[in-house]
LOFIMI-760063 format. One record per residue: residue in one letter; x, z, y of N, C-alpha, C in turn. Coordinates in steps of 0.05 Angstrom, whole numbers, padded with zeros to 5 digits, always signed. Example, Ala and Ser with C-alpha at 12.3 -4.5 7.8 and 13.67 -1.06 7.14 Angstrom:
SITE code    n.u    n.w    n.v   ca.u   ca.w   ca.v    c.u    c.w    c.v
SITE    A +00264 +00156 -00114 +00246 +00156 -00090 +00264 +00156 -00066
SITE    S +00257 +00142 -00045 +00273 +00143 -00021 +00258 +00157 +00001
END
This chain:
SITE code    n.u    n.w    n.v   ca.u   ca.w   ca.v    c.u    c.w    c.v
SITE    M +01896 +01964 +02637 +01915 +01953 +02619 +01911 +01965 +02591
SITE    S +01908 +01948 +02571 +01904 +01958 +02544 +01930 +01963 +02529
SITE    K +01929 +01983 +02511 +01952 +01989 +02496 +01951 +01974 +02470
SITE    I +01975 +01966 +02460 +01977 +01951 +02435 +01996 +01965 +02416
SITE    C +01988 +01970 +02391 +02006 +01983 +02372 +02030 +01965 +02365
SITE    L +02053 +01976 +02366 +02078 +01961 +02362 +02081 +01951 +02333
SITE    I +02066 +01963 +02314 +02069 +01955 +02286 +02051 +01931 +02279
SITE    D +02025 +01933 +02286 +02007 +01911 +02278 +01994 +01896 +02301
SITE    N +02003 +01902 +02326 +01993 +01889 +02350 +01963 +01892 +02354
SITE    E +01952 +01913 +02343 +01923 +01918 +02347 +01919 +01930 +02374
SITE    K +01897 +01922 +02387 +01890 +01934 +02413 +01880 +01962 +02407
SITE    L +01889 +01981 +02423 +01881 +02009 +02420 +01862 +02016 +02443
SITE    G +01840 +02028 +02436 +01820 +02037 +02456 +01831 +02060 +02472
SITE    M +01817 +02065 +02494 +01826 +02087 +02512 +01826 +02114 +02498
SITE    M +01809 +02118 +02479 +01807 +02143 +02465 +01823 +02145 +02440
SITE    T +01837 +02123 +02433 +01853 +02122 +02408 +01878 +02138 +02412
SITE    N +01884 +02155 +02393 +01909 +02171 +02394 +01933 +02153 +02390
SITE    S +01952 +02155 +02408 +01976 +02139 +02406 +01999 +02154 +02419
SITE    F +02023 +02145 +02413 +02048 +02158 +02423 +02065 +02137 +02436
SITE    K +02079 +02144 +02457 +02096 +02126 +02471 +02125 +02129 +02461
SITE    T +02138 +02107 +02456 +02166 +02107 +02447 +02185 +02111 +02470
SITE    K +02210 +02115 +02463 +02231 +02120 +02484 +02232 +02097 +02503
SITE    D +02227 +02072 +02493 +02229 +02049 +02511 +02202 +02040 +02522
SITE    G +02181 +02057 +02519 +02156 +02052 +02532 +02134 +02038 +02516
SITE    N +02140 +02029 +02492 +02119 +02017 +02476 +02102 +02038 +02462
SITE    V +02080 +02029 +02449 +02060 +02048 +02438 +02058 +02045 +02408
SITE    L +02057 +02068 +02395 +02052 +02070 +02366 +02027 +02085 +02361
SITE    C +02008 +02073 +02346 +01983 +02087 +02341 +01987 +02111 +02323
SITE    A +01969 +02130 +02324 +01972 +02155 +02308 +01972 +02148 +02278
SITE    K +01957 +02128 +02270 +01955 +02121 +02242 +01982 +02113 +02231
SITE    H +01997 +02096 +02246 +02023 +02087 +02237 +02044 +02110 +02239
SITE    A +02041 +02127 +02259 +02059 +02150 +02262 +02056 +02168 +02238
SITE    E +02031 +02172 +02229 +02027 +02189 +02205 +02039 +02176 +02180
SITE    V +02035 +02149 +02178 +02046 +02135 +02155 +02076 +02139 +02153
SITE    L +02089 +02139 +02176 +02118 +02142 +02177 +02127 +02171 +02178
SITE    G +02108 +02189 +02179 +02114 +02218 +02180 +02127 +02226 +02206
SITE    L +02119 +02212 +02228 +02131 +02218 +02254 +02113 +02235 +02271
SITE    T +02124 +02254 +02285 +02110 +02270 +02304 +02111 +02257 +02332
SITE    L +02096 +02268 +02351 +02097 +02258 +02378 +02126 +02259 +02389
SITE    K +02140 +02282 +02383 +02167 +02285 +02392 +02186 +02264 +02380
SITE    D +02182 +02259 +02353 +02198 +02239 +02339 +02195 +02212 +02353
SITE    V +02170 +02203 +02357 +02165 +02177 +02369 +02177 +02175 +02397
SITE    S +02175 +02196 +02412 +02185 +02195 +02440 +02215 +02193 +02441
SITE    E +02229 +02200 +02419 +02258 +02198 +02419 +02268 +02173 +02406
SITE    L +02250 +02157 +02395 +02259 +02132 +02381 +02253 +02107 +02397
SITE    L +02269 +02087 +02392 +02265 +02060 +02404 +02246 +02045 +02386
SITE    T +02232 +02025 +02398 +02214 +02008 +02384 +02227 +01995 +02360
SITE    T +02251 +01985 +02363 +02265 +01971 +02341 +02270 +01991 +02318
SITE    D +02276 +02016 +02323 +02281 +02035 +02302 +02255 +02040 +02286
SITE    I +02233 +02043 +02301 +02207 +02048 +02287 +02199 +02024 +02271
SITE    K +02202 +02000 +02281 +02195 +01976 +02266 +02213 +01974 +02241
SITE    D +02239 +01979 +02244 +02257 +01978 +02221 +02249 +01999 +02200
SITE    D +02242 +02023 +02209 +02233 +02044 +02190 +02208 +02035 +02175
SITE    F +02189 +02023 +02190 +02164 +02014 +02178 +02169 +01992 +02158
SITE    N +02186 +01973 +02165 +02193 +01951 +02147 +02207 +01962 +02122
SITE    D +02225 +01981 +02126 +02239 +01994 +02103 +02218 +02007 +02084
SITE    L +02199 +02021 +02096 +02178 +02034 +02080 +02162 +02014 +02065
SITE    M +02154 +01992 +02078 +02139 +01971 +02064 +02155 +01958 +02042
SITE    N +02181 +01954 +02046 +02198 +01943 +02025 +02200 +01962 +02002
SITE    A +02203 +01988 +02008 +02204 +02008 +01987 +02178 +02008 +01971
SITE    M +02156 +02006 +01984 +02130 +02005 +01970 +02129 +01981 +01952
SITE    R +02138 +01958 +01961 +02138 +01934 +01944 +02156 +01938 +01920
SITE    K +02179 +01950 +01925 +02199 +01954 +01903 +02186 +01971 +01881
SITE    F +02170 +01991 +01889 +02158 +02008 +01869 +02129 +02001 +01862
SITE    N +02122 +01976 +01869 +02095 +01965 +01862 +02073 +01982 +01873
SITE    I +02076 +01992 +01897 +02055 +02007 +01911 +02042 +01988 +01931
SITE    T +02016 +01982 +01926 +02003 +01962 +01943 +01987 +01975 +01965
SITE    D +01979 +02000 +01962 +01962 +02013 +01982 +01975 +02039 +01991
SITE    I +01982 +02040 +02017 +01995 +02064 +02028 +01977 +02089 +02024
SITE    N +01951 +02085 +02023 +01932 +02107 +02020 +01933 +02120 +01993
SITE    Q +01945 +02106 +01973 +01947 +02119 +01946 +01971 +02138 +01945
SITE    L +01986 +02139 +01967 +02009 +02158 +01968 +02001 +02183 +01983
SITE    S +02010 +02206 +01973 +02006 +02231 +01987 +02024 +02231 +02012
SITE    K +02018 +02250 +02030 +02035 +02252 +02054 +02064 +02257 +02047
SITE    S +02069 +02274 +02027 +02096 +02280 +02019 +02110 +02256 +02006
SITE    E +02095 +02240 +01991 +02106 +02215 +01979 +02113 +02195 +02001
SITE    R +02096 +02193 +02021 +02102 +02175 +02044 +02127 +02184 +02058
SITE    K +02129 +02210 +02062 +02153 +02221 +02076 +02178 +02216 +02059
SITE    S +02175 +02220 +02033 +02199 +02215 +02016 +02207 +02186 +02017
SITE    L +02188 +02168 +02015 +02195 +02139 +02016 +02207 +02132 +02043
SITE    A +02196 +02143 +02065 +02207 +02138 +02091 +02235 +02150 +02094
SITE    Y +02239 +02174 +02083 +02265 +02187 +02084 +02286 +02170 +02069
SITE    L +02278 +02161 +02046 +02297 +02144 +02030 +02302 +02117 +02044
SITE    A +02281 +02106 +02055 +02285 +02080 +02069 +02303 +02083 +02093
SITE    K +02301 +02106 +02108 +02319 +02110 +02130 +02348 +02111 +02122
SITE    R +02353 +02119 +02098 +02380 +02122 +02088 +02388 +02098 +02070
SITE    N +02373 +02076 +02073 +02378 +02051 +02058 +02378 +02056 +02028
SITE    L +02361 +02074 +02018 +02359 +02080 +01990 +02333 +02068 +01978
SITE    N +02321 +02049 +01991 +02296 +02037 +01982 +02301 +02016 +01960
SITE    K +02326 +02013 +01951 +02331 +01994 +01930 +02338 +02008 +01904
SITE    L +02331 +02034 +01902 +02336 +02049 +01878 +02318 +02039 +01856
SITE    S +02328 +02042 +01831 +02310 +02036 +01809 +02289 +02058 +01807
SITE    P +02265 +02051 +01796 +02244 +02071 +01796 +02251 +02097 +01782
SITE    D +02268 +02096 +01761 +02274 +02121 +01747 +02292 +02139 +01764
SITE    I +02311 +02127 +01779 +02328 +02143 +01796 +02312 +02152 +01821
SITE    Y +02294 +02135 +01830 +02277 +02143 +01853 +02264 +02170 +01849
SITE    K +02253 +02174 +01825 +02239 +02199 +01819 +02257 +02223 +01823
SITE    Q +02282 +02221 +01813 +02301 +02243 +01816 +02308 +02247 +01846
SITE    V +02312 +02225 +01860 +02319 +02228 +01888 +02296 +02239 +01904
SITE    E +02272 +02231 +01897 +02248 +02242 +01910 +02247 +02272 +01906
SITE    D +02252 +02282 +01882 +02253 +02310 +01877 +02274 +02324 +01894
SITE    I +02297 +02312 +01897 +02318 +02323 +01914 +02309 +02325 +01943
SITE    T +02297 +02303 +01953 +02288 +02303 +01981 +02267 +02324 +01986
SITE    N +02249 +02327 +01967 +02228 +02348 +01970 +02240 +02376 +01970
SITE    Q +02260 +02380 +01953 +02274 +02405 +01951 +02289 +02411 +01977
SITE    I +02302 +02391 +01988 +02317 +02395 +02013 +02298 +02400 +02036
SITE    A +02275 +02386 +02036 +02256 +02390 +02058 +02245 +02419 +02056
SITE    G +02240 +02429 +02032 +02231 +02456 +02029 +02253 +02476 +02038
SITE    N +02278 +02469 +02033 +02300 +02486 +02042 +02301 +02488 +02072
SITE    R +02295 +02466 +02085 +02296 +02467 +02115 +02275 +02486 +02126
SITE    L +02251 +02486 +02113 +02231 +02505 +02122 +02239 +02534 +02117
SITE    M +02251 +02538 +02093 +02260 +02565 +02086 +02283 +02573 +02105
SITE    L +02300 +02554 +02111 +02323 +02560 +02129 +02313 +02569 +02156
SITE    L +02292 +02556 +02166 +02281 +02564 +02192 +02270 +02592 +02190
SITE    G +02255 +02598 +02169 +02244 +02625 +02166 +02265 +02646 +02162
SITE    L +02285 +02639 +02145 +02306 +02659 +02139 +02325 +02662 +02163
SITE    G +02328 +02641 +02178 +02345 +02642 +02202 +02335 +02662 +02222
SITE    L +02308 +02664 +02223 +02296 +02683 +02241 +02301 +02711 +02231
SITE    Q +02304 +02715 +02205 +02309 +02741 +02193 +02339 +02747 +02192
SITE    G +02356 +02727 +02194 +02384 +02732 +02194 +02399 +02727 +02168
SITE    S +02386 +02720 +02146 +02399 +02717 +02120 +02391 +02690 +02108
SITE    V +02411 +02674 +02101 +02406 +02648 +02088 +02419 +02647 +02060
SITE    D +02428 +02669 +02050 +02442 +02670 +02024 +02424 +02661 +02001
SITE    S +02398 +02665 +02003 +02380 +02658 +01981 +02377 +02628 +01978
SITE    L +02386 +02612 +01997 +02384 +02583 +01996 +02406 +02570 +01978
SITE    T +02428 +02584 +01974 +02450 +02573 +01960 +02443 +02562 +01932
SITE    P +02429 +02577 +01915 +02422 +02566 +01889 +02405 +02540 +01891
SITE    S +02387 +02539 +01910 +02370 +02516 +01914 +02387 +02491 +01922
SITE    Y +02406 +02495 +01940 +02423 +02473 +01948 +02441 +02464 +01925
SITE    L +02451 +02483 +01910 +02467 +02477 +01886 +02452 +02461 +01866
SITE    A +02426 +02468 +01863 +02409 +02452 +01844 +02406 +02424 +01854
SITE    A +02404 +02420 +01880 +02402 +02393 +01891 +02427 +02377 +01886
SITE    I +02450 +02390 +01889 +02476 +02377 +01885 +02479 +02370 +01855
SITE    L +02471 +02388 +01837 +02472 +02383 +01809 +02455 +02358 +01801
SITE    E +02431 +02357 +01813 +02413 +02334 +01808 +02426 +02308 +01818
SITE    Q +02439 +02309 +01841 +02453 +02285 +01851 +02475 +02277 +01832
SITE    N +02490 +02296 +01821 +02511 +02290 +01802 +02500 +02276 +01777
SITE    W +02477 +02284 +01768 +02465 +02270 +01744 +02459 +02241 +01751
SITE    I +02450 +02236 +01775 +02444 +02209 +01784 +02470 +02193 +01784
SITE    L +02491 +02204 +01796 +02517 +02190 +01797 +02528 +02185 +01769
SITE    I +02525 +02203 +01751 +02534 +02199 +01723 +02519 +02176 +01711
SITE    R +02493 +02176 +01714 +02477 +02154 +01703 +02485 +02127 +01715
SITE    Q +02489 +02126 +01741 +02496 +02101 +01754 +02524 +02093 +01745
SITE    N +02543 +02111 +01742 +02569 +02104 +01732 +02568 +02092 +01704
SITE    E +02551 +02103 +01687 +02548 +02092 +01660 +02536 +02064 +01661
SITE    Q +02517 +02059 +01680 +02506 +02032 +01683 +02528 +02013 +01692
SITE    I +02544 +02021 +01711 +02566 +02004 +01721 +02586 +01998 +01698
SITE    I +02593 +02018 +01683 +02612 +02014 +01661 +02600 +01994 +01641
SITE    E +02575 +01997 +01635 +02562 +01979 +01616 +02562 +01950 +01626
SITE    L +02556 +01947 +01652 +02556 +01920 +01664 +02584 +01908 +01663
SITE    L +02604 +01924 +01669 +02631 +01914 +01669 +02640 +01906 +01640
SITE    K +02632 +01922 +01621 +02638 +01915 +01593 +02624 +01888 +01585
SITE    N +02600 +01885 +01593 +02585 +01860 +01587 +02597 +01836 +01600
SITE    N +02607 +01839 +01625 +02619 +01817 +01639 +02647 +01809 +01628
SITE    N +02660 +01828 +01615 +02686 +01822 +01604 +02685 +01810 +01576
SITE    H +02662 +01809 +01564 +02659 +01797 +01537 +02651 +01768 +01539
END
Protein backbone atom coordinates (compact mmCIF):
# COMPACT_ATOMS: atom_id res chain seq x y z
CA UNK A 1 0.00 0.00 0.00
CA UNK A 2 1.49 3.34 -1.03
CA UNK A 3 1.43 6.43 1.11
CA UNK A 4 0.02 9.71 -0.21
CA UNK A 5 0.86 13.16 1.20
CA UNK A 6 -2.28 14.82 2.54
CA UNK A 7 -1.25 18.25 1.18
CA UNK A 8 -0.51 17.59 -2.49
CA UNK A 9 -1.67 13.96 -2.92
CA UNK A 10 1.81 12.96 -4.13
CA UNK A 11 2.71 9.30 -3.84
CA UNK A 12 5.48 8.81 -1.32
CA UNK A 13 8.10 6.15 -1.84
CA UNK A 14 8.93 3.59 0.81
CA UNK A 15 12.08 5.49 1.75
CA UNK A 16 10.45 8.94 1.80
CA UNK A 17 10.35 10.54 5.22
CA UNK A 18 6.77 11.06 6.34
CA UNK A 19 4.73 11.49 9.50
CA UNK A 20 1.39 9.99 10.47
CA UNK A 21 -1.39 12.30 11.69
CA UNK A 22 -3.63 11.62 14.67
CA UNK A 23 -6.32 10.29 12.32
CA UNK A 24 -3.93 8.09 10.33
CA UNK A 25 -3.16 10.14 7.21
CA UNK A 26 0.38 10.93 6.08
CA UNK A 27 2.25 14.23 5.78
CA UNK A 28 5.55 14.24 3.90
CA UNK A 29 8.61 15.64 5.66
CA UNK A 30 8.85 18.49 3.12
CA UNK A 31 5.41 19.85 4.03
CA UNK A 32 5.98 19.24 7.74
CA UNK A 33 9.10 21.41 7.49
CA UNK A 34 7.22 24.11 5.58
CA UNK A 35 4.68 24.23 8.40
CA UNK A 36 7.36 24.06 11.08
CA UNK A 37 5.90 20.85 12.47
CA UNK A 38 7.81 18.12 14.25
CA UNK A 39 6.95 14.42 14.28
CA UNK A 40 5.26 14.92 17.66
CA UNK A 41 3.25 17.92 16.35
CA UNK A 42 1.96 15.96 13.35
CA UNK A 43 1.04 12.93 15.47
CA UNK A 44 -1.14 15.15 17.69
CA UNK A 45 -2.94 16.95 14.85
CA UNK A 46 -5.88 15.95 12.68
CA UNK A 47 -5.64 16.04 8.90
CA UNK A 48 -8.14 18.90 8.69
CA UNK A 49 -6.07 20.99 11.11
CA UNK A 50 -2.90 20.49 9.06
CA UNK A 51 -4.70 21.27 5.79
CA UNK A 52 -6.20 24.42 7.34
CA UNK A 53 -2.78 25.52 8.62
CA UNK A 54 -1.25 24.92 5.19
CA UNK A 55 -4.02 26.87 3.46
CA UNK A 56 -3.63 29.71 5.97
CA UNK A 57 0.10 29.77 5.27
CA UNK A 58 -0.48 29.86 1.51
CA UNK A 59 -3.04 32.67 1.92
CA UNK A 60 -0.58 34.63 4.06
CA UNK A 61 2.10 34.16 1.40
CA UNK A 62 -0.28 35.50 -1.27
CA UNK A 63 -1.19 38.44 0.98
CA UNK A 64 2.47 39.41 1.26
CA UNK A 65 3.22 38.68 -2.41
CA UNK A 66 5.48 35.73 -1.61
CA UNK A 67 5.39 33.36 -4.55
CA UNK A 68 8.03 30.83 -3.55
CA UNK A 69 8.12 29.22 -0.11
CA UNK A 70 11.84 28.56 -0.64
CA UNK A 71 12.58 32.30 -0.55
CA UNK A 72 11.53 32.30 3.11
CA UNK A 73 13.88 31.35 5.88
CA UNK A 74 12.80 28.70 8.35
CA UNK A 75 12.03 31.37 10.96
CA UNK A 76 9.98 33.39 8.44
CA UNK A 77 7.97 30.28 7.57
CA UNK A 78 7.39 29.60 11.24
CA UNK A 79 6.32 33.20 11.81
CA UNK A 80 3.87 33.08 8.91
CA UNK A 81 2.49 29.75 10.11
CA UNK A 82 2.27 31.08 13.69
CA UNK A 83 0.33 34.12 12.52
CA UNK A 84 -1.88 32.07 10.23
CA UNK A 85 -2.78 29.74 13.12
CA UNK A 86 -4.00 32.78 15.02
CA UNK A 87 -5.96 34.13 12.02
CA UNK A 88 -3.53 37.03 11.68
CA UNK A 89 -2.70 36.38 8.04
CA UNK A 90 -4.78 39.38 6.96
CA UNK A 91 -2.46 41.94 8.57
CA UNK A 92 -1.15 44.78 6.46
CA UNK A 93 2.50 44.29 5.48
CA UNK A 94 3.73 47.12 7.74
CA UNK A 95 2.00 45.67 10.81
CA UNK A 96 3.08 42.16 9.82
CA UNK A 97 6.74 43.12 10.28
CA UNK A 98 6.11 44.31 13.84
CA UNK A 99 4.09 41.22 14.69
CA UNK A 100 6.80 39.00 13.19
CA UNK A 101 9.35 40.66 15.47
CA UNK A 102 7.09 40.00 18.45
CA UNK A 103 6.62 36.32 17.53
CA UNK A 104 10.36 35.86 17.11
CA UNK A 105 10.96 37.52 20.47
CA UNK A 106 8.36 35.33 22.18
CA UNK A 107 9.79 32.20 20.53
CA UNK A 108 13.22 33.17 21.86
CA UNK A 109 11.72 33.70 25.29
CA UNK A 110 10.32 30.18 25.27
CA UNK A 111 13.78 28.76 24.67
CA UNK A 112 15.22 30.96 27.42
CA UNK A 113 12.37 29.97 29.72
CA UNK A 114 13.21 26.33 29.23
CA UNK A 115 16.88 26.93 30.00
CA UNK A 116 16.20 29.24 32.92
CA UNK A 117 13.51 26.94 34.29
CA UNK A 118 16.14 24.28 34.66
CA UNK A 119 18.25 26.74 36.66
CA UNK A 120 15.30 27.95 38.74
CA UNK A 121 15.16 31.68 37.82
CA UNK A 122 13.00 33.32 35.16
CA UNK A 123 13.26 36.94 36.39
CA UNK A 124 15.49 37.95 33.47
CA UNK A 125 12.63 37.28 31.00
CA UNK A 126 10.43 40.08 32.37
CA UNK A 127 12.03 42.95 30.37
CA UNK A 128 11.81 40.90 27.18
CA UNK A 129 8.10 40.15 27.69
CA UNK A 130 7.46 43.80 28.56
CA UNK A 131 9.15 44.83 25.31
CA UNK A 132 6.82 42.48 23.40
CA UNK A 133 3.79 44.00 25.15
CA UNK A 134 5.03 47.52 24.37
CA UNK A 135 5.41 46.58 20.69
CA UNK A 136 1.86 45.17 20.68
CA UNK A 137 0.60 48.45 22.14
CA UNK A 138 2.21 50.41 19.29
CA UNK A 139 0.38 48.18 16.82
CA UNK A 140 -2.93 48.79 18.62
CA UNK A 141 -2.35 52.54 18.66
CA UNK A 142 -1.65 52.55 14.92
CA UNK A 143 -4.73 50.44 14.21
CA UNK A 144 -6.90 52.70 16.39
CA UNK A 145 -5.68 55.72 14.44
CA UNK A 146 -6.56 53.96 11.17
CA UNK A 147 -10.05 53.14 12.48
CA UNK A 148 -10.60 56.72 13.64
CA UNK A 149 -9.51 58.03 10.25
CA UNK A 150 -11.88 55.64 8.43
CA UNK A 151 -14.75 56.66 10.70
CA UNK A 152 -14.03 60.36 10.05
CA UNK A 153 -14.00 59.76 6.30
CA UNK A 154 -17.28 57.83 6.41
CA UNK A 155 -19.00 60.60 8.35
CA UNK A 156 -18.13 63.29 5.79
